[in-house]
C-alpha positions in Angstrom: -110.3 -36.1 72.4 -110.8 -34.0 75.5 -114.1 -34.2 77.3 -113.4 -30.7 78.5 -114.6 -31.1 82.2 -111.1 -30.0 83.5 -110.3 -27.5 80.8 -108.5 -24.5 82.2 -108.1 -26.1 85.6 -104.8 -26.6 87.4 -104.7 -30.1 88.8 -102.2 -31.3 91.4 -101.9 -35.1 91.6 -99.8 -36.8 94.3 -98.5 -40.3 93.7 -98.5 -39.5 90.0 -95.5 -41.6 89.0 -97.3 -44.9 88.9 -100.5 -46.8 89.5 -103.7 -44.9 90.2 -101.9 -41.6 90.4 -100.4 -42.0 87.0 -103.8 -42.9 85.5 -105.5 -39.9 87.2 -102.8 -37.6 85.8 -103.1 -39.0 82.3 -106.9 -38.8 82.3 -106.9 -35.3 83.8 -104.6 -34.1 81.0 -106.9 -35.7 78.4 -109.8 -33.8 79.9 -108.0 -30.5 79.5 -106.4 -30.1 82.9 -103.0 -28.6 83.4 -101.5 -31.3 85.6 -98.7 -30.9 88.2 -97.6 -34.4 89.2 -95.9 -35.0 92.5 -94.2 -38.2 93.8 -91.2 -39.5 95.7 -90.1 -41.0 92.3 -89.0 -38.2 90.1 -87.8 -40.3 87.2 -91.1 -39.8 85.3 -90.8 -36.0 85.5 -92.9 -35.5 88.7 -92.0 -32.9 91.2 -90.5 -34.4 94.4 -92.8 -34.9 97.3 -92.3 -37.1 100.4 -95.5 -37.1 102.4 -93.7 -38.5 105.4 -91.4 -35.5 105.6 -92.9 -32.2 106.7 -90.0 -30.3 105.3 -90.6 -31.8 101.9 -94.3 -30.9 102.0 -93.5 -27.4 103.0 -91.0 -27.1 100.1 -93.8 -28.2 97.7 -96.2 -25.8 99.2 -93.8 -23.0 98.6 -93.3 -24.0 94.9 -96.9 -24.5 93.8 -99.0 -21.8 92.0 -101.0 -19.3 94.0 -104.2 -20.6 92.5 -105.1 -24.3 92.2 -108.4 -25.8 91.1 -108.0 -29.4 92.0 -105.9 -31.5 94.5 -106.0 -35.3 94.0 -104.4 -37.0 97.0 -103.5 -40.4 95.5 -100.1 -41.2 97.1 -100.2 -43.8 99.8 -98.2 -46.7 101.2 -99.4 -50.2 102.1 -99.5 -52.0 105.4 -96.2 -53.7 104.8 -94.5 -50.5 105.7 -93.7 -49.3 109.3 -96.8 -48.1 111.1 -95.4 -44.6 111.6 -94.7 -44.2 107.9 -98.2 -45.5 107.0 -99.9 -43.0 109.3 -97.7 -40.1 108.1 -98.2 -40.7 104.4 -101.8 -41.9 104.3 -103.2 -39.3 106.8 -101.0 -36.8 108.6 -98.9 -35.7 105.6 -101.9 -35.7 103.3 -103.7 -33.5 105.7 -100.7 -31.1 106.1 -100.5 -30.7 102.3 -104.2 -30.1 101.9 -104.5 -27.6 104.8 -101.5 -25.8 103.3 -103.3 -25.5 100.0 -106.7 -24.6 101.3 -106.5 -20.9 100.6 -105.5 -21.6 97.0 -108.4 -24.0 96.5 -111.3 -21.9 97.5 -114.1 -22.9 95.2 -112.1 -25.9 94.0 -112.1 -29.6 94.7 -110.1 -32.1 96.7 -110.3 -35.9 96.0 -108.7 -38.2 98.5 -108.0 -41.8 97.5 -108.9 -43.9 100.6 -109.7 -47.6 100.5 -112.4 -50.1 101.2 -110.1 -51.2 104.0 -111.2 -48.1 105.9 -114.9 -49.0 105.7 -115.1 -50.0 109.4 -114.5 -46.4 110.5 -117.6 -46.3 112.8 -116.0 -49.0 115.0 -112.9 -46.8 115.7 -114.5 -43.4 115.8 -113.2 -42.6 119.3 -109.6 -43.3 118.1 -110.2 -41.3 114.9 -111.4 -38.3 116.9 -108.2 -38.5 118.9 -105.8 -38.6 116.0 -107.7 -35.9 114.2 -107.4 -33.7 117.3 -103.6 -33.6 116.7 -102.4 -30.5 115.0 -99.1 -31.5 113.5 -97.4 -34.5 111.9 -95.2 -34.9 115.0 -98.2 -34.9 117.3 -99.8 -37.6 115.1 -96.7 -39.7 115.3 -96.7 -39.3 119.1 -100.3 -40.2 119.3 -99.7 -43.5 117.4 -96.7 -44.3 119.6 -98.8 -43.9 122.8 -102.1 -45.3 121.6 -103.5 -48.8 122.2 -104.9 -49.0 118.7 -106.1 -52.5 117.9 -107.0 -52.0 114.2 -104.3 -52.5 111.6 -102.6 -49.1 111.0 -103.2 -49.1 107.3 -106.9 -49.8 107.7 -107.0 -47.1 110.5 -105.2 -44.5 108.4 -107.8 -44.9 105.6 -110.7 -45.0 108.0 -109.5 -41.7 109.6 -109.0 -40.2 106.1 -112.6 -41.0 105.2 -113.9 -39.4 108.4 -111.6 -36.3 108.1 -112.7 -35.9 104.5 -116.4 -36.0 105.3 -116.1 -33.8 108.4 -113.9 -31.2 106.7 -116.2 -31.1 103.6 -119.0 -30.0 106.0 -116.9 -27.5 107.9 -115.7 -25.9 104.6 -119.0 -26.1 102.8 -119.6 -22.3 102.6 -116.3 -21.5 100.9 -114.8 -24.7 99.7 -113.0 -26.6 98.5 -115.3 -29.5 98.1 -113.8 -32.7 99.5 -114.7 -36.2 98.5 -113.1 -39.7 98.7 -112.8 -42.6 96.3 -112.3 -45.9 98.1 -111.0 -48.6 95.8 -110.9 -52.3 96.5 -107.9 -54.3 95.3 -106.3 -52.6 92.3 -103.5 -54.0 90.1 -100.8 -51.5 90.8 -97.1 -52.0 91.7 -97.9 -52.4 95.4 -100.7 -55.0 95.0 -98.3 -57.7 96.2 -97.8 -55.7 99.4 -101.5 -55.7 100.0 -101.7 -59.4 99.5 -98.8 -59.8 102.0 -100.4 -57.6 104.6 -104.0 -58.6 104.2 -103.7 -62.3 103.5 -105.9 -64.6 101.4 -109.1 -62.6 102.0 -107.9 -60.1 99.3 -107.7 -62.9 96.7 -111.0 -64.3 97.8 -112.7 -61.0 97.3 -111.2 -60.5 93.8 -112.3 -64.0 92.9 -115.8 -63.3 93.9 -115.9 -60.0 92.0 -114.2 -61.5 89.0 -110.9 -59.6 88.8 -108.8 -57.0 90.5 -109.5 -53.4 89.6 -107.2 -51.5 87.3 -105.9 -48.0 87.7 -108.0 -46.9 84.7 -111.1 -48.2 86.5 -110.5 -45.7 89.4 -109.2 -42.6 87.5 -112.6 -41.7 86.0 -114.2 -41.6 89.4 -111.5 -39.4 90.8 -111.6 -37.0 87.8 -115.4 -36.8 88.0 -115.4 -35.8 91.6 -112.6 -33.3 90.7 -114.5 -31.7 87.9 -117.2 -29.1 87.6 -119.6 -32.0 86.6 -119.9 -32.8 90.3 -120.4 -29.5 92.0 -123.3 -30.6 94.2 -121.3 -33.6 95.5 -119.5 -33.0 98.7 -118.4 -35.2 101.6 -119.0 -38.4 99.7 -117.0 -41.6 100.0 -117.4 -43.3 96.6 -116.6 -47.0 96.7 -115.1 -48.5 93.5 -114.6 -52.2 94.1 -116.6 -54.0 91.4 -119.7 -54.3 93.6 -118.3 -56.3 96.6 -119.1 -53.8 99.3 -122.7 -53.4 98.1 -123.0 -57.2 98.0 -121.8 -57.5 101.6 -124.0 -54.6 102.8 -127.1 -56.0 101.2 -126.6 -59.6 102.3 -126.1 -60.8 98.7 -122.6 -61.9 99.6 -122.2 -64.0 102.7 -119.1 -64.0 104.9 -118.9 -67.8 104.3 -118.1 -67.1 100.7 -114.9 -65.4 101.7 -113.9 -68.5 103.7 -114.4 -70.9 100.9 -117.9 -72.0 102.0 -119.7 -70.5 99.0 -122.2 -67.8 99.0 -125.5 -66.5 97.6 
């Protein structure tokens, strides 16, 4: 039965062929939304979108309706992929798509799926300011090529996405759309193995402390809530959905030693 919070709304979901994106698309439909799914994988009926290719993004922009209520930017690639691809998909291409849809989303909502891996954004704010000052996907690629970035590119791309979302939400506050982030921890999707490969044993240690990995259906309700008219006074928020680990770390309830096998409080 539909909860009705997305009834009558046109909802665009990137990365809709699998994982969190597929769960978001399914839940949005059950809540009454008219969903347009986009993905590189078109075998599930999604429209084709390659966020690393500006031409592909522009083709999608030309094909989408003149009025859109919700954009859920879920598509992303893990840190096992080349750095340039990671930055393009997780930040530059996402931004290009969102900016291209802004005029159609006035009064609407954008929800960006970031990551708890981006939580250290204050430590690289200077570099984030630099990449966000670029005005095209090509400029972003050139910046990465020339930069002396020390943070892992995946973590940086998500950190920059969080900052861009918060900053743009404020800049657009008078006319919209609202912009919020959801930052999951480890989630059992087809690319979870890639995250274990790129992040090492710490990811498994965190999941062990929390009790399990997340599931796509754990994340989709948070995305759809922020997308819906039930959250109209929420803007510029980064909602962490990781089973409580980030809160435990921030409050001192979880000690770093616990991640290294030394136990914890």
